[in-house]
N, C-alpha and C positions, 0 to 999 in steps of 0.2 A: 838367727835370721835367714841365713841361705838355706837353699834347698840342697840336700844330698843329690848325687847323681841318680840315685834311686828315685828320688821324689820327683824328678823331672817328668819321668814317664806318666805320672798322675796328674799332670797339669791338666786343669780343667777346661772345657771348651774346644772349638775346632782349631787345628793348627795347620799351617801352610808351609810346606817346605819349598825355599828358593835357594838354589845352590845348595850349600851345606848347613843352613839354618833353619830351623822350625820356628817360624814367627806364630804368635798367637793371633788368632782373628779377632780382634777385640776393638771396640770404639773408644774414642776419648771419654765419653761419659762413663762407660764401663770401667775403665781404668782410673777415673777420678774417685769411683766409688771405694777404691781399694786404700786402706791406711795401714797396711802390714804388707810385708814381703819385700822382695828385692826386684826391681824393675830395670829393664836395660832397653834403650831405643836404638835399633840398629840402621845405619845409613850406609851410603856406598862406600864411604871410606872403611867403615867397620867391616864392610863386607870384603873389601880388598885385604884387610889384615886377616880376615877368617879364612883366606885362601892358602896363607903361608906361615902362619903363627900358631903352631899347635897349642902353645900355652893359652892364648887368648880363645882360642876355638873351645879348650876345655872349661874356661871360665864362663864363657856366654851359655853354654849348656847347663850351667847350675843356677841361672836365675830363674826366679818363679815366673816372671813375664817378659816376653821378647816381643818388641812392637817394631812395626816397619815404618822407619823414620825416614822416608825417602820417597819422592814422586816417581823417581825412575824406577825404583824397586816395585812401588805399587802397581805402575803400569806393566813392569816385566811379569808380576804375578797375574794379571788380567790376561796378558798375551799367553801365557803358559797354561791358562785355564785353571788357574789355583788363586782365585782372587781373594783379597783381603777386603773387609768393608771400609776400612779408613786407613789414611796415612796418620799415624800417631806420633808426632815429633815431641822431643823433649822441651824444645824451646816453646812451643805452644803449651806444653803440659803445664809447667811450673806457674806461669801466671793465672791459669785457670784453677790449678790446686790451690794456690794460696787464697784466691777470691772465694773459692767455694767454702773453705774451712776458717774464713776471717773471724768468725763468730764462735769458734770450737776452740775453747782454752786447752783442751787436750792435745790440740795439734801445736807443737812448736818445732823450729828449724834450726839446724846448723849448717852453714855454708863453709865448705872446706875446699879451697882453690883460688884461682885468678892471681894477678900480681898484688902485691902489698897495697892497701887502700881501696882495691876495687870490691873486695867481698864487704868490706865495711860500708862503702857507699850503696851496694846492693841491699845490704841489711837496713839502711836509713830509708831508701825508697820503698822497699817492700813493706816495711812496718808503717810507713806513712800512709800506704794505700789501704791497709787492713786496719788501721787506726788501733794498733796494739802491739805489743812486743812479741810478735810470733817468732822472728827470727832472734834467737836467743844466743848466738855465739857465732863466730867467724874465725878462720885461719887461713893464712896464705902460706903453704909450706914451701921451702927453699928446694931447688934442684937437688936430686940425690936423697932426699929425706927418707925415702921408703927402702933405702938400702941400709938404714941405721935403726936397729930395734929399739933403741932407746928413744927415737924420735917417734917411731910408730906407737910407742906407748904414750908418749907425751899428747900425741893427737887422739888417742883414744881417751885419756884422762880429761882432755878439754872437752870433748864432746860429752862425756858423762858428767862432768861437772855442771855443763850448760843444762842438762836435764832434757835436752831435745829429743823428740819421739820421731823426728824425719831428718835423715842426713842427705845433702845434696853434695856430692863430689864433683869438683870441676878441674881436675889435675889431669895429668897426660893420659892419653888412652892406653889401656894396659895396666897401668897403676891404679887408677880409679877402681876398675873392676876387681883387681886384686884385692885391694883394700876391703871393698864390700864383702867378697866371698870369703875372704881368709879372716879378716878382722871383725867383720859385722856381727858374728856371733858373740864376740867378747863385749860388746856394748851393752851398757846396763839399762839403758831406757829406749834406745832407737828401735822403732818397730818398722819403718819404712825407710829403704835405702835406694838411691839412684845415682848412676854416674852420667851427669849431664853436660860434661866437656865445657864448652864456652857459654853456657846459658847464664852463669854468674855474671859474666862480661856484658851479656844483654841487658839483665836487670839493673846493672850499675849504670846503664848508658854509656859504657866504655866502648862498645862495639854496636854500630847500628844494623838492626834486622832489615832485610829486604823487604819491599812491599809484598803482600801476600800474592799479588797476581804473578811475580817472578817466581815465588815457590810453586805456584799451581801450575806453571808451564814447565817445571822441572830445570829452570835456569839459576837456581840458587847459587850452584857451583861458580857460574860465570860472574855474577855480582860479586862474590867474594874475591874471585881471582883478580877482577879489575881494581877492587877497593885495596887489596892487600897482595900485589903480585909476589914479593919477595917472600912472604910467609906462607903463601898458598900454592905456589906453582908446582912444587914437588907433588902434592896431594892430588892436584887435579889435572896435571900434565903427565905425571909419571905413574902414579899409584892407582888411580881410580879407572882409567880407560881398560886395563885388563878385565876389569869386572863386566864390561859389556861383551867382550870376548867370551867369557864363561857362560854369559846368559844366552848367547847365540848357541853356544855347544848344548846347553841345557835344553833349548828349543829342539835341536836335532837329535837329543836323546845320547849326547856323547859326553856329557859332563860326569866326572867321577869326583867325588869327596876325596881330596887328598889326604885325609886323615882317617877314612874308614878302615 
């Protein structure tokens, strides 16, 4: 399933470099046409991690498609005169994807992530919307599961037994990407794999998405911080602001890839 480092160079279409990430200049409609490969949507929090985590940096470079999932990064690309045509977010992508393939029985999905009971509720709601059993399996792994080879194999077996052709990972950042790149090739039926973080929670109704106008003005981070301050403050107050400093350095021609 995953692309080798050599394959990444051959990715089709225009690519845009922002800091140390090569984004694919792809529209949502173009992305929705794809039913095979590995796709990652990179937002500001991901970008912060990509400045200091070599392992995560190496993983992102192996995905077949890397999209710009941030209004702030979208504007930064314009300011740097390297624009992408659209901001393509994972939370927007998933409902559009299952709506597009609602009547295609070859597309079935497995949801791996979220707290116990959440993935099952997402499954119920999604299947009700498409009026068929599109989501054929779910699992909510416990903390530390990826440190146990037997548990990893258990997850692989569950996905294989479901027959799912699409796998949505919604576990911790870093772990979901590692599973897709390292374990994805071992899956028997899955053709399309995406790490989509909290998107399963959105589909279950466990977390409310901000109004679109808040996202469009680049204030989704503030919405989340106000609603979940204890959970979000480290991300938005400590981890993400340095990205703005890196972008300023990029504009001045002084940014250097820490892993080059």
